[in-house]
TORLUM-561729 format. One record per residue (C-alpha): x, y, z. Coordinates in steps of 0.25 Angstrom, whole numbers, plus 5000, padded with zeros to 4 digits. Layout:
XYZ...
This chain:
543252975392543853105396542553165401542353065412543753075416543653225417542353215425542953125435544153215436543153335439542853265453544353225456544953305467546353275462546053315448545453445453546653485461547553455449546753535439546453645448547953665452548353675438548553825434548153815420546853745422546253865428546553945415545853835407544653835417544353985413543653935401542553875409542553945422542354095424543354105435543554075450542954195457541554255458542054375451542554295439541154235438540454365439541354425428541154305419539654305421539554455418540254445405539354325401538154415405538654525396538654425384537154395386537454265394536854225407537654145417537554035427538754035437539353915444540253925456541053805453541053695464540353565467540353445476540553525489540653435501540753535513539853645518540853755518541153735503539653735500539453865507540653925500539953895486538653955491539454075495540154085481538754085474538254195483539454275481539354255466537854295466538154425473539354455463538354425452537454525457538554635460538954615445537454625440537654485435536654405443535454415434536054345422536754235431536354115438537254025447537353875445537553805458537953655461537353605474538553525477539353655478538453705489538353575498537453475491538453365494538653395509538353275517537053275525536353405521536953435508535653465500535153555511536553635511536553645496535053695496535353795506536553845499535853845485534753925492535654035497536254045483534954055477534554165487535854245483535454225468534054265470534554395477535354435465534454385454535254265450534854115448535353985453535453845445535853715453536853645444536653495443537753395448537853245447536553155449536753145464536353295465535153295456534053275466534653375476534953485466533553475460532953475474533753595478533353665465531853645468532053695482532753815478531753855467530653865479531353995482532254025470531453995457532754025449533553905455533853815443534253665442535153595432534753465425535653365418535153295406536053175407535353125420534253035417533353095428533353235421532153225413531353195425531953315432531653405421530253355421530153385436530653525434529853555422528753635429529653705439530153825431531553795436532853845429533453715423534753695417534853575408536253515406536753375401537453335414538953305416539153215427539453065424538153005430537752855431537152795418535852765426535752915429536252985417536252975402537652935397537652955382537753095376536553075367535753035379536153155387535853245375534453185373534153205388534653345387533653365375532553315383532853405394532853525386531453485380530953465394531553595400531053685389529653625390529653655405529453775414530853775418531953875413532853795404534353815405534953735393536453705397537153655384538153685374537553585364536953655352536053535350535453555364535353705362534553685349533653585357533453685368533053795358532053705351531453655364531353795369530653845357529653725357529453755372529153905369530353955376530954085371532554105371532554165385531654055391532853965392534353975392535653905387536753885397538253865393539553855399540553965402541553975391540853885381539853905369539954055367539454045353538253965357537954055368538054175359537054115349536054085360536154225365535954285351534654205349534154265362534354145371534954135385536354085388536854065402538354025404538753935415539854005422540653935432541753995442542553965454543753895459543153755459543153735444543853605442542553515441541853605432543153615423543353465422541953445418542153545407543253465402542553325404541353355395541953435383543253385376543453525370543653575385544753475387545453515374545353665379545853625393547053555387547353665376547353765387548253695396549253675385549253825382549353855397548153945397546653965394546054095391544954135401544254215390543854075384542754075395542154215391540954225382541654335374542654245368542654205353541954075351542853945348542653805345542653775360541353845360540653745352539553665360539953545367539753465380540253535392540053505407539753605417539853555432538853445431538153505419538553465404538353585395538453515381
């Protein structure tokens, strides 16, 4: 019952104002968010790169409804890409982009605005040797996001898309993309979607995710398996071997601050790990979805508030493993990394 309540709260302006104004909350957020500035993100990414991990960096924000804010998000990504280049951190990085943050929901020509802004971000990424992946949001944005991804790949083959296994349509979307050679991140999905559009039970979502892994590994696409679930990780390894993929022909993606032991194990076996690294001042929606999908995160939050602090070091890859590193369902933006 707590999960749906927190997901509703993630869209509540009143709750947003209350939580963001609470000083101690910001300290707790450091477990999941690299910081509020571009320099914070570049420093965190560089540390992860030194540990052998790649990164995908998200400028936090979504549901933009005015052109000025959409342009501001575009500029933030261009600045980030330039700073990554300055720090020699562009090559092991990509950026994750929500199209609603760059204008998709603007009335009238939102899709055209989002495409233009995404194209400008891809141009900047191409100039510094970085990649771009379009995050998936709720079911109302799927057609537009996939169409924009396909259009971008006409000029920028590195532009990737995210697909959510919980949506009933995803099997067909994977089949349609199978011969494209696109970079595809497979997630479980975290939005509460209508029953007629999405699987509701965990076992149904798990089975859909398994089927998605099988299809993706057998396709011409580059699979990016976004999960903390050891069962799904084993499934991915087995499917990759059956498809004749080596350990560097696909990658695992995990969340910043979670799952270090699992990441270390994958890296030790020669596999690829990419950490989803969010930053920015608009962290509320992201943080609430962290709490909504994993009870351990709620317990962490409450314990930290009771103590009046939360160590920023909890989010670094160099910290000692703890019980909170054990795999479990975690939502990221619109994606569920279980």
